[in-house]
C-alpha positions as CSV (number, residue, x, y, z in Angstrom):
1,M,-86.0,33.2,-105.3
2,R,-84.2,30.4,-103.2
3,L,-85.8,27.1,-103.6
4,A,-87.0,25.2,-100.4
5,P,-84.9,21.7,-99.6
6,T,-87.7,19.7,-100.9
7,A,-87.8,21.7,-103.9
8,L,-84.2,21.0,-104.2
9,W,-84.4,17.5,-103.5
10,L,-87.1,16.8,-106.0
11,S,-85.4,18.7,-108.8
12,L,-82.2,16.7,-108.1
13,A,-84.3,13.3,-108.2
14,V,-86.0,14.5,-111.8
15,A,-82.5,15.2,-113.1
16,L,-81.1,11.7,-112.1
17,N,-84.3,9.9,-113.1
18,L,-84.0,8.1,-109.9
19,A,-86.4,5.3,-109.1
20,P,-86.4,2.2,-106.5
21,F,-85.6,-1.4,-107.2
22,G,-87.2,-2.4,-103.8
23,P,-89.3,-0.5,-101.3
24,L,-89.0,3.0,-100.7
25,A,-87.2,4.2,-97.7
26,V,-87.7,7.4,-95.7
27,G,-85.7,9.0,-93.1
28,W,-87.6,10.2,-90.2
29,A,-84.9,12.3,-88.2
30,S,-87.1,16.0,-89.2
31,A,-88.5,17.5,-92.1
32,R,-85.2,18.2,-93.6
33,A,-84.1,14.2,-93.5
34,P,-83.2,12.8,-96.9
35,I,-85.7,11.1,-99.1
36,Y,-84.1,8.0,-100.8
37,V,-84.5,5.4,-103.2
38,S,-82.0,2.7,-103.8
39,S,-80.3,-0.6,-105.3
40,W,-79.5,-1.3,-108.6
41,A,-79.9,-3.9,-111.5
42,V,-77.3,-4.7,-114.0
43,R,-77.0,-7.3,-117.2
44,V,-73.8,-9.0,-117.1
45,T,-74.2,-11.9,-120.1
46,Q,-71.1,-13.6,-118.9
47,G,-72.8,-15.0,-116.0
48,Y,-72.2,-15.0,-112.6
49,Q,-68.3,-15.0,-111.9
50,E,-68.2,-12.2,-114.3
51,A,-71.0,-10.2,-112.1
52,E,-68.7,-11.2,-109.1
53,R,-65.4,-9.8,-110.3
54,L,-67.3,-6.6,-111.6
55,S,-68.9,-6.1,-108.0
56,R,-65.4,-6.8,-106.3
57,K,-64.0,-4.3,-108.3
58,F,-66.1,-1.5,-107.9
59,G,-67.1,-2.2,-104.4
60,F,-70.6,-3.6,-105.0
61,V,-72.1,-6.3,-103.1
62,N,-73.7,-9.1,-105.6
63,L,-76.9,-9.8,-104.2
64,G,-77.7,-12.3,-106.8
65,Q,-79.6,-13.3,-110.0
66,I,-82.7,-11.5,-110.2
67,F,-84.2,-13.2,-113.7
68,P,-84.3,-16.6,-114.8
69,D,-82.1,-16.1,-117.8
70,G,-79.2,-15.6,-115.3
71,Q,-78.0,-12.0,-116.9
72,Y,-79.5,-9.5,-114.5
73,F,-78.0,-9.1,-111.1
74,H,-79.0,-6.9,-108.0
75,L,-76.0,-5.1,-106.9
76,R,-75.6,-2.7,-103.8
77,H,-72.5,-1.0,-103.1
78,R,-70.6,-1.5,-99.5
79,G,-69.8,2.3,-99.2
80,V,-73.0,3.7,-99.2
81,V,-75.8,3.4,-96.8
82,Q,-78.1,1.3,-98.2
83,Q,-80.9,3.7,-98.3
84,S,-78.9,6.9,-99.5
85,L,-79.6,8.6,-102.7
86,T,-76.9,10.8,-104.5
87,P,-73.8,9.1,-103.1
88,H,-74.9,5.7,-105.2
89,W,-75.0,8.0,-108.4
90,G,-70.8,8.0,-108.9
91,H,-70.4,4.6,-107.9
92,R,-73.0,3.5,-110.8
93,L,-71.1,5.7,-113.5
94,H,-67.9,3.8,-112.7
95,L,-69.8,0.4,-113.2
96,K,-71.3,1.4,-116.3
97,R,-68.2,2.4,-118.0
98,D,-66.8,-1.2,-117.9
99,P,-67.1,-2.7,-121.3
100,K,-68.3,-5.9,-119.5
101,M,-71.4,-4.8,-117.9
102,E,-74.3,-4.1,-120.7
103,D,-76.8,-2.4,-119.0
104,A,-77.4,-0.4,-115.4
105,F,-80.6,0.1,-114.5
106,L,-82.1,2.3,-111.6
107,S,-85.1,0.4,-112.1
108,M,-86.9,-2.1,-114.1
109,A,-90.4,-1.4,-115.2
110,F,-92.4,-4.7,-114.6
111,N,-95.7,-5.5,-116.3
112,T,-96.7,-8.1,-113.8
113,T,-99.1,-8.9,-110.8
114,K,-96.7,-8.7,-108.1
115,I,-93.5,-7.0,-108.3
116,W,-90.8,-9.0,-106.6
117,H,-87.1,-10.4,-107.7
118,M,-88.8,-12.7,-110.1
119,A,-91.2,-10.9,-112.6
120,S,-93.6,-12.3,-115.2
121,T,-92.2,-10.5,-118.3
122,V,-89.8,-7.4,-117.8
123,A,-90.1,-4.2,-120.2
124,L,-87.4,-1.7,-120.2
125,P,-88.2,1.8,-119.2
126,L,-89.4,2.9,-122.6
127,S,-92.8,3.7,-121.6
128,A,-95.2,6.5,-123.9
129,P,-93.1,9.8,-124.1
130,Q,-94.3,12.4,-121.5
131,V,-92.9,16.0,-122.0
132,T,-92.1,17.5,-118.2
133,T,-89.8,20.1,-116.7
134,D,-86.0,19.2,-116.5
135,L,-83.3,21.4,-115.0
136,H,-81.8,24.8,-116.2
137,H,-85.1,25.9,-117.7
138,Q,-84.9,22.8,-120.2
139,C,-87.7,20.1,-120.9
140,T,-87.7,16.5,-121.3
141,K,-89.6,13.4,-122.5
142,R,-87.4,10.8,-121.3
143,H,-89.1,10.9,-117.8
144,T,-91.1,8.1,-117.9
145,G,-92.5,4.8,-115.8
146,T,-91.3,4.2,-112.6
147,S,-88.5,6.5,-113.1
148,A,-90.7,9.3,-112.9
149,S,-93.4,7.6,-110.3
150,A,-90.7,7.2,-107.8
151,P,-89.5,10.4,-107.0
152,L,-92.9,11.9,-107.8
153,A,-94.3,9.8,-104.5
154,A,-90.7,10.4,-102.7
155,G,-91.3,14.3,-103.4
156,M,-95.1,13.9,-102.1
157,I,-93.8,12.1,-99.1
158,A,-91.4,15.0,-98.1
159,L,-94.3,17.4,-98.2
160,A,-96.2,15.3,-95.8
161,L,-92.9,15.3,-93.5
162,E,-92.6,19.0,-93.7
163,A,-96.3,19.2,-92.5
164,N,-95.9,16.6,-89.6
165,P,-92.3,15.5,-88.8
166,L,-93.2,13.1,-86.6
167,L,-94.8,10.6,-89.3
168,S,-93.5,7.1,-89.1
169,W,-93.0,4.8,-92.0
170,R,-96.0,3.1,-90.7
171,D,-98.2,6.2,-90.8
172,L,-96.9,7.3,-94.1
173,Q,-98.2,4.2,-95.8
174,H,-101.6,4.2,-93.6
175,L,-101.7,8.0,-95.5
176,V,-100.8,7.1,-99.0
177,V,-103.5,4.5,-99.0
178,R,-106.1,7.2,-98.0
179,A,-104.9,9.6,-100.1
180,S,-104.8,7.4,-103.7
181,K,-107.6,7.3,-105.6
182,P,-108.7,5.3,-109.0
183,A,-109.0,8.7,-110.9
184,Q,-109.3,7.8,-114.6
185,L,-106.7,5.0,-114.1
186,Q,-107.8,2.1,-116.8
187,A,-107.4,-1.4,-115.5
188,E,-109.6,-4.6,-115.7
189,D,-108.7,-5.9,-112.3
190,W,-110.0,-2.6,-110.3
191,R,-112.1,-4.6,-107.1
192,V,-113.6,-3.2,-104.1
193,N,-111.5,-4.7,-100.8
194,G,-113.2,-5.5,-97.6
195,V,-113.2,-2.0,-96.2
196,G,-114.7,-0.5,-99.7
197,R,-111.5,1.0,-101.1
198,Q,-110.7,0.1,-104.6
199,V,-107.7,-1.6,-105.6
200,S,-105.8,-2.6,-108.5
201,H,-102.6,-5.3,-109.1
202,H,-101.6,-2.6,-111.9
203,Y,-102.1,0.7,-109.8
204,G,-102.3,-0.4,-106.2
205,Y,-104.8,2.1,-104.6
206,G,-104.5,4.7,-107.2
207,L,-103.3,7.8,-108.2
208,L,-101.5,10.0,-105.2
209,D,-103.0,13.1,-104.8
210,A,-100.4,15.2,-103.1
211,G,-102.8,18.0,-101.4
212,L,-104.9,15.4,-100.1
213,L,-101.8,13.9,-98.6
214,V,-100.7,16.9,-97.0
215,D,-103.9,17.7,-95.5
216,L,-104.2,14.4,-93.7
217,A,-100.5,14.4,-92.7
218,R,-101.2,17.7,-90.8
219,T,-103.8,16.0,-88.5
220,W,-102.5,12.8,-88.5
221,L,-102.3,10.8,-84.8
222,P,-99.3,8.4,-84.5
223,T,-100.3,4.7,-85.3
224,K,-100.2,2.3,-82.5
225,P,-97.2,0.1,-82.3
226,Q,-97.2,-2.9,-85.0
227,K,-98.2,-6.4,-84.3
228,K,-97.0,-9.5,-85.8
229,C,-99.2,-13.0,-85.7
230,V,-97.6,-16.1,-87.2
231,I,-99.8,-18.8,-88.2
232,R,-98.2,-22.3,-89.6
233,V,-100.5,-23.8,-91.7
234,V,-99.0,-26.5,-93.7
235,H,-95.5,-28.3,-92.1
236,A,-96.2,-31.7,-94.0
237,P,-95.3,-32.6,-97.6
238,T,-98.7,-32.2,-99.4
239,P,-99.2,-33.2,-103.2
240,I,-100.1,-29.8,-105.2
241,L,-103.4,-30.3,-107.1
242,P,-104.2,-28.7,-110.8
243,R,-106.3,-26.6,-108.9
244,M,-106.1,-26.3,-105.2
245,H,-107.2,-24.4,-102.1
246,V,-105.7,-24.5,-98.8
247,Q,-107.9,-22.9,-96.1
248,K,-107.1,-21.9,-92.4
249,N,-109.8,-20.3,-90.0
250,V,-107.6,-17.9,-87.7
251,S,-108.0,-15.6,-84.9
252,A,-105.2,-13.4,-85.7
253,C,-103.8,-13.8,-82.3
254,S,-106.8,-12.3,-80.4
255,G,-106.6,-12.4,-76.6
256,R,-102.9,-12.1,-76.6
257,R,-100.3,-9.2,-76.6
258,R,-99.9,-9.9,-80.7
259,G,-103.6,-9.7,-81.2
260,I,-104.7,-7.6,-84.6
261,H,-107.5,-5.5,-85.3
262,S,-106.5,-4.0,-88.4
263,L,-104.3,-5.1,-91.1
264,E,-101.3,-4.0,-92.9
265,H,-99.1,-6.1,-94.7
266,V,-99.8,-9.8,-95.4
267,Q,-97.1,-12.3,-96.1
268,V,-97.0,-15.9,-97.3
269,Q,-93.8,-17.8,-96.8
270,L,-93.9,-21.0,-99.1
271,S,-91.6,-23.9,-99.6
272,L,-92.8,-26.0,-102.6
273,S,-91.4,-28.0,-105.8
274,Y,-93.0,-27.7,-108.9
275,S,-92.4,-29.3,-112.5
276,R,-92.4,-26.0,-114.1
277,R,-92.7,-23.1,-112.1
278,G,-94.0,-20.3,-114.3
279,D,-97.3,-21.9,-115.0
280,L,-98.1,-22.0,-111.1
281,E,-100.4,-19.1,-110.0
282,I,-100.6,-18.4,-106.3
283,S,-103.0,-16.1,-104.7
284,L,-104.7,-15.6,-101.2
285,T,-108.3,-14.5,-100.3
286,S,-108.9,-13.1,-96.9
287,P,-111.7,-13.5,-94.9
288,M,-113.3,-10.3,-96.1
289,G,-113.4,-11.8,-99.5
290,T,-110.5,-9.9,-101.0
291,R,-108.4,-12.0,-103.6
292,S,-104.6,-10.9,-104.1
293,T,-102.5,-12.4,-107.1
294,L,-99.2,-13.1,-105.4
295,V,-97.7,-14.9,-108.1
296,A,-98.8,-14.7,-111.7
297,I,-98.0,-16.9,-114.6
298,R,-94.7,-16.2,-116.1
299,P,-94.2,-18.3,-119.6
300,L,-90.6,-17.8,-119.5
301,D,-89.7,-19.2,-116.5
302,V,-89.2,-23.0,-116.8
303,S,-87.4,-23.7,-113.7
304,S,-88.2,-26.7,-111.7
305,K,-86.8,-25.5,-108.6
306,G,-89.9,-24.1,-106.9
307,Y,-89.7,-21.9,-103.9
308,N,-87.7,-22.2,-101.0
309,N,-88.9,-20.2,-97.9
310,W,-89.7,-17.5,-100.5
311,I,-92.1,-14.5,-98.6
312,F,-94.8,-13.0,-100.8
313,M,-96.6,-9.8,-99.9
314,S,-99.8,-8.0,-100.4
315,T,-101.3,-4.8,-99.4
316,H,-104.7,-5.2,-100.8
317,Y,-106.4,-6.3,-97.3
318,W,-105.1,-2.7,-95.7
319,D,-107.3,-2.1,-92.8
320,E,-109.3,-4.9,-93.0
321,A,-110.3,-7.1,-89.9
322,P,-108.1,-10.3,-90.2
323,Q,-110.2,-12.9,-88.1
324,G,-111.9,-15.6,-90.2
325,L,-111.3,-17.7,-92.9
326,W,-108.1,-17.2,-95.2
327,T,-107.7,-19.2,-98.8
328,L,-104.2,-19.7,-100.4
329,G,-105.0,-20.9,-103.9
330,L,-102.5,-22.7,-106.2
331,E,-103.3,-23.4,-109.9
332,N,-101.7,-25.2,-112.7
333,K,-102.3,-22.5,-115.6
334,G,-100.3,-24.3,-118.0
335,Y,-98.8,-28.0,-118.9
336,Y,-101.7,-30.5,-117.9
337,F,-99.1,-32.8,-116.6
338,N,-97.2,-30.7,-114.3
339,T,-96.9,-31.8,-110.7
340,G,-95.6,-30.4,-107.4
341,T,-95.3,-30.8,-103.2
342,L,-96.4,-28.2,-101.0
343,Y,-93.8,-28.4,-98.0
344,R,-94.4,-25.6,-95.8
345,Y,-96.8,-22.6,-95.8
346,T,-96.9,-20.2,-93.2
347,L,-99.1,-17.0,-93.0
348,L,-97.5,-13.9,-91.4
349,L,-100.0,-10.9,-90.4
350,Y,-99.0,-7.5,-89.1
351,G,-101.1,-4.7,-88.1
352,T,-102.5,-2.8,-85.0
353,T,-105.1,-3.2,-82.4
354,E,-106.5,-0.1,-83.3
355,D,-109.7,-0.3,-85.6
356,M,-108.2,1.9,-88.2
357,T,-111.5,2.2,-90.6
358,R,-112.9,4.3,-87.3
359,R,-110.4,7.2,-88.3
360,P,-111.8,10.0,-90.7
361,P,-111.4,9.3,-94.4
362,G,-109.8,12.8,-94.8
363,P,-110.9,16.3,-94.6
364,Q,-114.4,17.0,-96.1
365,V,-115.0,20.4,-98.2
366,T,-118.4,21.6,-96.5
367,S,-117.9,25.4,-97.1
368,S,-119.3,25.4,-100.7
369,A,-121.7,23.3,-103.5
370,C,-121.1,22.6,-107.2
371,V,-123.7,24.3,-109.1
372,R,-122.2,23.2,-112.6
373,R,-120.2,20.4,-113.7
374,D,-118.7,19.3,-117.2
375,T,-119.4,16.4,-118.9
376,E,-117.3,14.4,-117.3
377,G,-118.5,15.3,-113.7
378,L,-116.0,17.7,-112.6
379,C,-117.3,20.8,-110.8
380,Q,-117.0,24.1,-112.9
381,E,-118.6,26.5,-110.7
382,R,-119.3,26.4,-107.1
383,I,-121.6,28.7,-104.6
384,G,-120.2,29.4,-101.4
385,H,-121.2,31.8,-98.4
386,A,-118.7,34.5,-97.2
387,P,-119.0,36.6,-93.9
388,L,-120.6,39.9,-94.3
389,L,-121.1,39.6,-98.6
390,G,-123.3,36.5,-98.3
391,P,-123.7,33.9,-101.3
392,L,-121.1,33.9,-104.0
393,R,-120.5,32.2,-107.2
394,F,-116.9,31.3,-108.1
395,P,-114.7,28.9,-110.6
396,A,-114.3,25.8,-109.1
397,C,-110.8,24.5,-109.1
398,R,-109.7,21.1,-110.2
399,P,-109.3,18.5,-107.4
400,R,-106.9,19.5,-105.0
401,F,-105.9,22.8,-106.6
402,V,-106.0,26.2,-105.4
403,N,-105.3,29.6,-106.9
């Protein structure tokens, strides 16, 4: 049996343990367009100059240091389109063979509230072993963490694109939000946002359901063009108090061409100084009461440089209405005598003029009813109606599984 293009791609992704360092990028030309993840983190203990030398030697662009200790660098290869997948692999092998280059990661597993180029702590991809299938009829227990989740998500997105090749990158994000559920994922920070969705800093919107994603993709109507609304909140130096809230009542550019009804991404652009940057927690609360931590405390970040036009992003407000009072929270979680100054704060809202909450949440199963459940509440037996045969009892498949 010949594997479909999507299955071939997913097999390749699993074999290479591919995962992203940065956003997942997707090609939209057709259902056969590549789904790719990109970028590389390397460790060079000799410092910036040696990282520059290695970058030039192997044709990479050094995008700069990633972590405060100055040993990790973000590299991208000049000879490969940034969003490509497999062509990067050969370049990485050449780079990895150099004796001065200690570690090369397709991805880092972050134990942090907000994933960005600065993390609270860094854990190497050594999460609990899980056995899964591999190429050549083999099994592997080394495919874990983000190395596993990114290609699996990309494979699910490929299936959605096969079902509906006209989906845009924004359409897919709307679908991923709708097709994700908390399931049995354990975290202490699950919250219900302003439109009734559960969201967590650890798991986002939860476990992605491939079957539901494809079902939703088949009938999804194109999202209206994205609008951007920029609100400049602070533009003069303001001392940072130990616990400080900066509030702004916004209209989200309503009544103008850039007016937004339903949110997608929300960004906060900050310039500030702080005596010990890792002690400063930054959060943002929406008018509908959803609080998202933009920067958690980082005990090892002792820098006093603060942030210079740093942009932080959250998707926890997805589909919420943006009009009302936004609250930026700045709180000292460390040394009592920390001081700082907030120089600039700009709120950037992205969304659409459509009320996305009016769209149906997804297909509902109405053709059968559950008559027996297990101790966990999962359906074990259903009763349905078949033409000519009348009522039937049949075993229930697990959610999103079919015989």
